[in-house]
N, C-alpha and C positions, 0 to 999 in steps of 0.2 A: 517498409518494404526492399526486399531483398529480388533479385535479378539469378536464382537458379539453374538456366539454358541459357543458355542469345543460342543463331545459331541460319542455315535459311532453307531453308524448304524448296522443295521442287516443284512447278506445274506439269508436275503429271496425274494422275486418274485411280492413282492405288495408295495406299498405307505405305506413312511416314515414322516411326516414330522418332520421337526426343527423347531422348536417354536420362534424367540426374540422379544429385547424389543425397541423400533421402534428406530429406527435412521439415518441420516442427509447419505443419499447418492448416487453415484452412479454408485457403482459397483460390483459386487458379487465377491468371490474368495470360490472355498473351495477347500481345502485342503485333502489332500489324508495325514496321519501321518502312517498308516500302511498297511501291503495289504495279502490277502488269497497267499493261494496256489495252480499255476496252474496243473494242472497231467501234464506238462515237466516238474514243478518243479520250476518256476519259479513265483515272487509274482510276484501280479498285485496286481490293483487297479483301481475301474471303476465306475461314476454313466451316467447309462443308457438317463439319462432325470430332469429335476432339473428345477421347475415354480418359483418364485420368486412375490409375495403376495404384495403390499401396494400402499399407495396413492400418487401420484406423490403432489413432495412439492411446487416447482418450476413447473407450466405450462412451455413444449417447446412452442417454437419461430419458426419464421418463417413457407413458404408454407406445408400443409400436404402434406403427402405423394401421388403420382395418378395425382401431376398433381402445377403449379404456375398457379395464374394471368396472364392477356396478357402482361398485363405493367411490370412483375415484369420478362424478359425475356429480 
């Protein structure tokens, strides 16, 4: 496993972008290394929504979602 990007996100209700060089990967892991203090004094970190953009390197194999050909059943 390799770190491909690191940085600090702002505490703001807007989209923030993290860019990184092209890598070959099957999964993305977001790790919070620090936290904010909530009203109850407990630390927390959260990401409401994440989108990963890119181009598949290896095309998926198998049947498309939603159906299979009759001879594959």
